[in-house]
C-alpha positions as CSV (number, residue, x, y, z in Angstrom):
1,M,45.1,-43.3,9.6
2,K,41.5,-42.4,8.8
3,V,40.7,-42.0,12.5
4,R,43.7,-39.6,12.9
5,N,42.6,-37.6,9.9
6,I,39.0,-37.3,11.3
7,I,40.4,-36.2,14.7
8,G,42.7,-33.7,13.0
9,I,39.9,-32.2,10.9
10,T,37.6,-32.0,13.9
11,V,40.3,-30.1,16.0
12,I,40.9,-27.7,13.2
13,A,37.2,-27.0,12.8
14,I,36.8,-26.4,16.6
15,L,39.8,-24.0,16.5
16,V,38.4,-22.1,13.5
17,A,35.0,-21.8,15.1
18,F,36.6,-20.5,18.4
19,F,38.6,-17.8,16.6
20,I,35.7,-16.7,14.6
21,A,33.5,-16.4,17.7
22,A,36.3,-14.6,19.6
23,D,36.9,-12.3,16.6
24,C,33.1,-11.4,16.5
25,I,33.0,-10.7,20.2
26,L,36.1,-8.5,20.1
27,L,35.3,-6.7,16.9
28,E,31.5,-6.6,17.3
29,P,31.3,-2.8,17.9
30,T,33.4,-2.1,14.8
31,M,31.4,-4.5,12.8
32,R,28.1,-3.0,14.0
33,T,29.3,0.5,13.2
34,T,30.4,-0.6,9.7
35,V,27.2,-2.4,8.9
36,T,25.1,0.4,10.3
37,G,27.0,3.0,8.3
38,L,26.4,1.0,5.1
39,L,22.7,0.4,5.6
40,C,21.5,3.4,7.5
41,S,21.4,7.1,7.1
42,P,24.2,8.9,8.9
43,E,21.6,11.0,10.7
44,P,18.8,9.4,12.8
45,L,15.3,9.8,11.4
46,A,14.0,10.9,14.8
47,V,15.4,11.2,18.3
48,L,12.9,10.3,21.1
49,E,13.7,12.1,24.3
50,D,11.0,10.4,26.5
51,D,7.8,8.4,26.3
52,E,5.8,11.5,25.7
53,D,7.6,12.0,22.4
54,E,7.0,8.4,21.3
55,E,3.8,9.1,19.2
56,S,5.0,12.4,17.7
57,G,8.4,10.9,17.0
58,G,6.8,7.9,15.4
59,Q,4.7,10.1,13.1
60,A,7.9,12.0,12.1
61,V,9.6,8.8,11.2
62,S,6.5,7.6,9.2
63,R,6.3,10.9,7.3
64,K,10.0,10.8,6.4
65,I,9.7,7.2,5.2
66,V,6.8,8.0,2.9
67,E,8.4,11.2,1.6
68,E,11.6,9.4,0.8
69,G,10.0,6.1,-0.2
70,A,7.1,7.1,-2.4
71,V,7.9,6.6,-6.1
72,L,6.5,8.7,-8.9
73,V,6.5,6.2,-11.8
74,R,4.6,8.4,-14.3
75,N,3.9,12.1,-14.5
76,E,2.7,13.2,-17.9
77,N,2.1,17.0,-18.5
78,N,3.3,17.7,-14.9
79,T,0.0,16.6,-13.5
80,L,1.6,16.2,-10.1
81,P,1.9,18.1,-7.8
82,L,-1.8,19.1,-8.3
83,S,-2.5,22.7,-9.0
84,F,-6.0,24.2,-8.9
85,S,-7.2,27.2,-10.9
86,A,-10.4,27.5,-8.9
87,D,-12.0,25.3,-6.2
88,K,-9.8,22.6,-4.8
89,K,-11.9,19.6,-5.6
90,V,-11.1,16.0,-6.7
91,N,-13.1,12.8,-7.3
92,V,-11.6,9.8,-5.6
93,F,-12.5,6.5,-7.2
94,G,-11.8,3.0,-6.1
95,R,-13.4,1.3,-3.1
96,A,-9.9,1.0,-1.6
97,S,-10.0,4.7,-1.0
98,T,-12.4,4.0,1.9
99,D,-10.2,1.3,3.3
100,W,-6.7,2.9,3.3
101,L,-3.9,0.6,4.4
102,Y,-1.2,1.8,6.8
103,G,0.6,-1.5,7.4
104,G,0.4,-5.3,7.2
105,S,-0.9,-7.8,9.7
106,G,0.7,-9.5,12.7
107,S,4.0,-7.9,13.6
108,G,3.5,-5.3,10.9
109,R,0.1,-4.1,12.1
110,V,-0.6,-0.4,12.2
111,V,-3.8,1.0,13.7
112,N,-5.7,3.9,12.3
113,E,-7.2,6.8,14.2
114,N,-10.6,5.1,14.4
115,D,-8.9,2.3,16.3
116,G,-7.1,4.6,18.7
117,G,-4.1,5.3,16.5
118,S,-3.0,8.6,15.1
119,N,-2.8,7.7,11.4
120,V,-5.3,9.3,9.1
121,D,-6.6,7.8,5.9
122,F,-6.3,9.4,2.4
123,L,-9.7,11.0,2.4
124,A,-9.1,12.6,5.8
125,A,-5.7,13.8,4.7
126,L,-7.2,15.6,1.7
127,K,-9.5,17.5,4.0
128,K,-6.6,18.4,6.3
129,Y,-4.9,20.0,3.2
130,G,-8.0,21.9,2.3
131,I,-9.0,19.8,-0.7
132,S,-12.6,18.7,-1.1
133,Y,-13.4,15.2,-2.3
134,N,-16.6,13.9,-3.8
135,E,-18.3,12.6,-0.6
136,T,-21.3,11.2,-2.6
137,L,-18.9,8.9,-4.4
138,A,-17.3,7.8,-1.2
139,S,-20.7,7.1,0.4
140,A,-21.6,4.9,-2.6
141,Y,-18.7,2.6,-1.9
142,G,-19.7,2.5,1.7
143,R,-23.2,1.4,0.8
144,W,-21.9,-1.2,-1.6
145,L,-19.6,-2.8,1.0
146,T,-18.9,-1.8,4.6
147,P,-15.3,-0.8,5.1
148,Q,-13.3,-3.9,6.0
149,G,-10.5,-2.3,8.0
150,T,-7.0,-3.6,8.2
151,G,-8.0,-7.2,9.0
152,G,-5.9,-9.9,10.5
153,S,-4.0,-12.5,8.4
154,I,-3.1,-14.9,11.2
155,G,-5.5,-17.7,11.2
156,A,-7.4,-16.3,8.2
157,K,-8.1,-18.0,4.9
158,P,-6.4,-16.5,1.8
159,W,-9.8,-16.1,0.0
160,D,-10.9,-13.9,2.9
161,Y,-7.8,-11.9,3.6
162,Y,-6.7,-11.4,0.0
163,K,-10.2,-10.8,-1.4
164,I,-10.3,-8.0,-3.9
165,T,-13.5,-5.9,-3.5
166,E,-14.1,-3.5,-6.3
167,P,-17.5,-2.9,-8.0
168,A,-17.6,-2.9,-11.8
169,I,-18.0,0.5,-13.5
170,N,-21.1,-0.8,-15.2
171,D,-22.7,-1.8,-11.9
172,T,-25.5,0.8,-11.8
173,A,-26.2,-0.1,-8.1
174,V,-23.0,1.8,-7.3
175,Y,-22.2,4.0,-10.4
176,S,-25.6,5.4,-11.3
177,D,-25.8,7.7,-14.4
178,Q,-26.6,10.5,-12.0
179,L,-23.5,9.8,-9.8
180,L,-21.2,9.7,-12.8
181,S,-22.6,12.8,-14.3
182,E,-22.4,14.8,-11.0
183,A,-18.8,13.5,-10.5
184,K,-17.8,15.0,-13.9
185,A,-19.4,18.3,-12.9
186,F,-17.7,18.2,-9.5
187,S,-14.1,18.1,-10.8
188,D,-12.1,17.3,-13.9
189,T,-9.5,15.6,-11.7
190,A,-9.9,11.9,-10.7
191,I,-7.7,9.9,-8.4
192,V,-8.0,6.1,-8.4
193,V,-6.8,4.2,-5.4
194,I,-5.7,0.6,-5.7
195,S,-4.5,-1.3,-2.7
196,R,-3.0,-4.7,-1.9
197,R,-2.5,-6.0,1.6
198,A,-0.1,-8.5,3.1
199,G,0.3,-10.3,6.4
200,E,2.0,-13.1,8.3
201,T,1.3,-16.7,7.6
202,I,-0.4,-16.3,4.2
203,D,1.5,-15.8,0.9
204,C,-0.1,-13.7,-1.9
205,P,-2.3,-16.0,-4.0
206,R,-1.6,-16.8,-7.7
207,V,-5.3,-16.2,-8.4
208,Q,-7.7,-13.4,-7.6
209,Y,-10.4,-14.0,-5.0
210,K,-13.3,-11.5,-5.3
211,H,-16.5,-10.8,-3.5
212,K,-19.7,-10.3,-5.3
213,V,-22.1,-8.5,-3.0
214,S,-25.2,-9.8,-4.8
215,P,-25.9,-12.6,-4.5
216,G,-23.0,-12.7,-2.0
217,M,-21.1,-15.5,-3.6
218,Q,-17.3,-15.7,-3.8
219,Q,-15.7,-15.5,-7.2
220,T,-12.3,-16.6,-8.3
221,D,-10.4,-15.3,-11.4
222,E,-7.7,-17.8,-12.2
223,S,-6.5,-15.8,-15.2
224,R,-4.9,-13.0,-13.0
225,H,-2.8,-13.1,-9.9
226,Y,-3.1,-10.9,-6.8
227,L,-0.5,-8.4,-7.8
228,E,-2.1,-7.6,-11.1
229,I,-5.1,-5.2,-11.5
230,S,-8.4,-7.0,-11.5
231,E,-10.9,-6.9,-14.3
232,E,-13.0,-4.4,-12.4
233,E,-10.0,-2.2,-11.6
234,E,-9.1,-2.2,-15.3
235,G,-12.6,-1.2,-16.3
236,L,-12.5,1.7,-13.8
237,L,-9.1,2.9,-15.0
238,R,-10.3,2.9,-18.6
239,Y,-13.4,4.9,-17.7
240,V,-11.4,7.5,-15.7
241,G,-8.7,7.8,-18.4
242,A,-11.3,8.4,-21.0
243,N,-13.5,10.9,-19.1
244,Y,-11.2,13.1,-16.9
245,K,-8.7,15.7,-17.8
246,K,-6.4,14.6,-15.1
247,A,-6.3,10.9,-14.1
248,I,-4.0,9.9,-11.3
249,V,-3.4,6.4,-9.8
250,L,-2.3,5.8,-6.2
251,I,-0.9,2.4,-5.4
252,N,-1.4,1.8,-1.7
253,S,0.3,-1.6,-1.5
254,S,2.6,-3.6,0.7
255,N,3.9,-5.4,-2.3
256,V,5.4,-4.5,-5.7
257,M,2.5,-4.6,-8.2
258,E,2.6,-5.2,-12.0
259,L,2.1,-1.7,-13.5
260,G,2.1,-2.6,-17.2
261,F,-1.5,-1.2,-17.4
262,L,0.1,2.2,-17.5
263,E,1.3,1.5,-21.0
264,T,-1.9,-0.1,-22.2
265,I,-4.7,2.0,-20.7
266,P,-5.0,5.4,-22.4
267,G,-5.5,8.6,-20.4
268,I,-3.6,7.9,-17.2
269,D,-1.5,10.9,-16.5
270,S,0.3,10.1,-13.3
271,C,0.9,7.1,-11.0
272,L,2.4,7.4,-7.5
273,V,3.4,4.3,-5.5
274,V,3.0,5.2,-1.9
275,G,3.3,1.8,-0.2
276,M,2.0,1.7,3.4
277,T,1.7,5.0,5.2
């Protein structure tokens, strides 16, 4: 009796599997159309006619994704979009501003224009739109630490790939009194760039790995995880919030970050989450 039951159940299971497979094969076009209609825009982001249009079409898709995907999470006093009464000048703080992220690592890697790609970083984009940024400030970050580039996660160690590199605002080797004074005179608008990368094979760490240029030893902050702002980033945000008429934060991250600091750090007018561009 038990054997017959087992055989019967097995036969029924085989028949059910057969009809499901047949149904999927016969109805696949309909299913595909339905799923596509639910998940995708009714109009394509871009239509590529031939190989010559691949690059320009890709840029069009990228631009549309950023335009529709960027999130303005704070905008006090209509700070954004920026308007200039005189010279179009901004101070761009945050070492991440010199290491803009376009994508992740591995299958998600995106190359910048310096690597043969057509993507431009944030500082170059400002110039393209006729906005001057404080190049002295950008150079100070470059002297503190050579731009790291997109980096590769595959085969890397988490304390290398996920290292947060931001100088402290009281580090006079980077932020001299003269540099800070000249920055205030340059513009009353400050943009702070904060970035977080991600890549294949390595999950985001539950601690913060940091790099101390002098004496060059690695540091670990176990009180904060990777998707929180670091102690150095917090200090920078507090300084900018207290010293600039307009203080804007750009989150250039492949992951959702904790943004509770917007409620606890005074003086931050706007925050725009732009993701990977």
